Structures are given as C-alpha cells and as structure tokens.
C-alpha positions as CSV (number, residue, x, y, z in Angstrom):
1,M,-101.4,89.7,-250.4
2,G,-97.6,88.4,-249.0
3,V,-97.5,85.8,-246.2
4,F,-99.1,86.2,-242.5
5,Y,-97.8,84.6,-239.4
6,E,-99.2,83.9,-236.3
7,Y,-96.8,83.5,-232.9
8,Y,-98.8,81.0,-229.8
9,R,-97.0,78.7,-227.4
10,A,-99.0,74.9,-227.6
11,S,-98.1,72.6,-224.6
12,D,-96.8,70.4,-227.2
13,R,-96.5,69.3,-231.1
14,E,-99.6,67.8,-231.6
15,A,-100.7,69.9,-229.8
16,A,-99.8,72.6,-232.1
17,V,-100.9,71.4,-235.1
18,V,-104.1,70.9,-234.3
19,R,-106.3,72.3,-237.5
20,P,-103.4,73.4,-239.4
21,D,-106.3,75.0,-242.0
22,R,-107.0,77.7,-239.5
23,S,-105.7,81.0,-237.9
24,R,-104.6,80.4,-234.3
25,V,-105.1,83.4,-233.2
26,V,-109.3,83.3,-233.5
27,A,-110.6,80.4,-231.9
28,N,-114.3,78.3,-232.9
29,P,-115.6,75.9,-230.2
30,S,-118.3,74.2,-233.0
31,R,-115.7,74.1,-235.3
32,E,-113.4,71.9,-233.6
33,V,-110.6,74.7,-233.6
34,P,-108.6,75.5,-229.9
35,A,-107.7,78.8,-228.9
36,F,-104.5,79.4,-228.3
37,D,-102.8,81.8,-226.3
38,A,-101.7,83.6,-229.8
39,V,-99.8,87.2,-231.1
40,E,-101.1,88.3,-234.8
41,T,-98.6,89.6,-236.6
42,K,-99.0,89.8,-240.2
43,W,-95.8,90.8,-241.5
44,V,-92.5,89.2,-239.2
45,D,-91.7,85.9,-240.0
46,P,-89.4,84.0,-237.8
47,K,-86.4,83.9,-240.1
48,V,-85.7,87.5,-240.2
49,V,-87.7,89.8,-239.5
50,L,-88.5,87.9,-235.6
51,G,-84.8,87.4,-235.8
52,R,-84.1,91.0,-235.9
53,L,-86.1,91.5,-232.8
54,V,-84.2,88.2,-230.9
55,T,-80.9,90.1,-231.9
56,F,-82.2,93.8,-230.3
57,I,-82.6,91.4,-227.5
58,G,-80.7,89.4,-226.9
59,D,-77.7,91.9,-228.0
60,V,-76.4,88.8,-230.3
61,D,-75.3,89.2,-234.1
62,F,-78.1,88.8,-236.2
63,S,-77.5,85.4,-239.4
64,L,-80.3,83.6,-240.3
65,D,-79.8,80.3,-238.4
66,L,-80.0,82.3,-235.7
67,V,-84.3,81.8,-235.8
68,G,-83.6,77.7,-235.7
69,T,-87.5,76.1,-236.3
70,V,-88.4,72.7,-236.8
71,T,-91.3,72.3,-239.6
72,L,-94.3,69.8,-238.1
73,Y,-96.8,70.6,-241.1
74,P,-97.3,69.8,-243.7
75,P,-95.6,67.1,-242.6
76,P,-91.6,66.6,-244.1
77,E,-91.9,63.0,-244.1
78,G,-94.4,63.3,-246.2
79,A,-92.8,65.7,-248.2
80,P,-92.8,65.4,-252.2
81,K,-89.0,64.3,-253.5
82,S,-88.5,64.6,-257.4
83,D,-89.9,67.1,-259.6
84,K,-92.0,64.5,-261.0
85,E,-94.1,64.9,-257.4
86,W,-94.1,68.2,-256.6
87,D,-95.8,68.7,-260.4
88,A,-98.6,65.4,-259.6
89,L,-99.3,67.5,-256.1
90,P,-103.3,69.6,-256.5
91,E,-103.5,72.6,-256.7
92,D,-105.0,72.7,-252.7
93,S,-101.8,70.5,-251.6
94,P,-100.8,72.4,-248.3
95,Y,-97.0,71.6,-250.2
96,L,-97.8,74.6,-252.5
97,E,-100.6,76.8,-250.8
98,G,-100.0,76.3,-247.1
99,P,-100.4,76.7,-244.4
100,G,-97.2,76.2,-242.5
101,I,-96.4,75.5,-238.9
102,E,-93.0,75.6,-237.6
103,E,-91.8,75.0,-233.4
104,L,-89.0,77.3,-232.6
105,T,-85.2,77.1,-230.1
106,V,-86.4,76.8,-226.6
107,N,-83.6,79.0,-227.3
108,V,-85.4,81.6,-228.8
109,R,-88.7,81.7,-226.0
110,D,-86.2,81.9,-224.0
111,V,-84.3,85.4,-225.4
112,L,-88.0,86.7,-226.0
113,A,-89.2,85.6,-222.6
114,G,-85.7,87.4,-220.8
115,A,-86.5,90.7,-222.2
116,D,-86.0,93.4,-220.0
117,D,-89.2,95.3,-219.8
118,A,-87.0,99.0,-219.6
119,R,-85.4,97.7,-222.6
120,L,-88.4,97.4,-224.6
121,P,-89.2,100.2,-226.1
122,L,-85.8,101.3,-227.6
123,V,-85.8,97.7,-228.5
124,A,-89.0,98.4,-230.3
125,E,-87.6,101.6,-232.5
126,R,-84.4,100.0,-233.1
127,W,-86.9,96.9,-234.6
128,S,-89.4,99.4,-236.3
129,K,-86.1,100.3,-238.5
130,I,-85.4,98.0,-240.2
131,E,-84.8,97.2,-243.9
132,E,-88.4,94.6,-244.3
133,F,-90.1,97.2,-242.8
134,S,-88.9,100.1,-245.2
135,H,-91.3,99.4,-247.3
136,F,-94.7,100.7,-245.5
137,S,-95.4,103.9,-245.8
138,S,-95.5,104.5,-241.6
139,V,-93.8,102.1,-238.6
140,D,-96.7,103.2,-235.9
141,G,-94.0,103.1,-232.4
142,E,-97.3,102.6,-230.3
143,Y,-97.7,99.0,-232.4
144,M,-94.4,97.7,-233.0
145,L,-94.1,98.4,-228.6
146,S,-97.4,96.6,-228.3
147,L,-95.8,94.1,-230.5
148,V,-93.0,93.5,-228.9
149,R,-94.7,93.7,-225.4
150,G,-97.0,90.7,-226.8
151,L,-94.0,88.8,-228.6
152,A,-92.1,88.7,-225.1
153,G,-94.7,88.2,-222.8
154,L,-95.8,85.1,-225.2
155,A,-92.3,83.7,-224.1
156,R,-92.8,84.3,-220.9
157,R,-95.9,82.3,-220.6
158,A,-95.0,79.7,-222.9
159,K,-91.8,80.0,-220.4
160,A,-93.1,79.8,-217.5
161,S,-95.1,76.5,-218.9
162,D,-92.4,74.9,-220.0
163,Q,-94.5,75.0,-223.6
164,M,-92.7,76.0,-226.7
165,L,-93.5,78.5,-229.2
166,Y,-95.1,78.1,-232.6
167,C,-95.5,80.2,-235.8
168,W,-98.3,79.5,-238.3
169,S,-97.8,81.0,-241.9
170,S,-100.7,81.3,-244.2
171,L,-100.6,83.0,-247.6
C-alpha cells in the first residue's frame, strides 16, 4: 500500500501533535480532531520527493539533508534503545506502525513560500519528471501543478501567521 503524507501548518509543536493518530486533512470535531490547514500529497515524502521540489523552487542542489526535520511523534525520547526494547514493543506501537509527525525547517517553509507564481508551471513539469514518479503509469500535469500551488500556498499562510510546516505520515 505505501506511506501517505499530509503537510499542514500549526501554531506550535503542541498543536501539531494533537490527536497524532488522526489524518490532518479530515477534521472531526465530535472526535476532538482539529481542523488543520493541510495539503494531502499521498506519496510526497519530506526528505526526497519534497526535497526535489525545494531544489527546483530554490534553484539549489539536491542533497538528502536539504529538508531538515525534527521528529515530534512518536516522541524520540521514548523510542526503544536496544533490540530487546524493540522486540518488546506491542504490535500496534507507533514506533513500529506510525503515524509519524515531523516539523520542517523554517528554511523549507520560506523557500516554498517564496515560490514565484509565474514559474510554478515549469517547476511542476520538472518535478513530475523526477525518478520517484517514474513508477506511475502517467503523472497528471494539472494535478502536479495544483499540488505545487497547494504546498506553496500552505507555506505562505504558515509564514504569514508565523507558523511552521509539519508532515504527518501514515501507513
């Protein structure tokens, strides 16, 4: 099936990890799931695929550490430290199954927020041709452009509100 990724903004780390087991795209007030300003990307991981987008927008060279993140959930301080501790985890442990929440750096937010709207169609076209998308039978150009616009808009709103971007992932 694969891992799904959702990018969203929040006022702080505490707000970002509320109900970590719930999607950030679907709000449900009756279940205490807050409404987030979010973009569902399905297969856009922060390190590689989002990193490639950042290289095209920021006109920088790609590296695996270009998109720095801080893991917020599951809490790194509670992570197992030995093979014995890993083996003792219950099957439904978030350390084994997820979900995960990561905070993206201010630099990533600002590069996405600073995207030139006039260049977005070219950026989306270049991004759609990266190796990570090659296993799809066809990559819809309009969808890719809407995704790039969505991520840039989310970053702009986060920056304007002095918020950070977060990535929620789930199997």
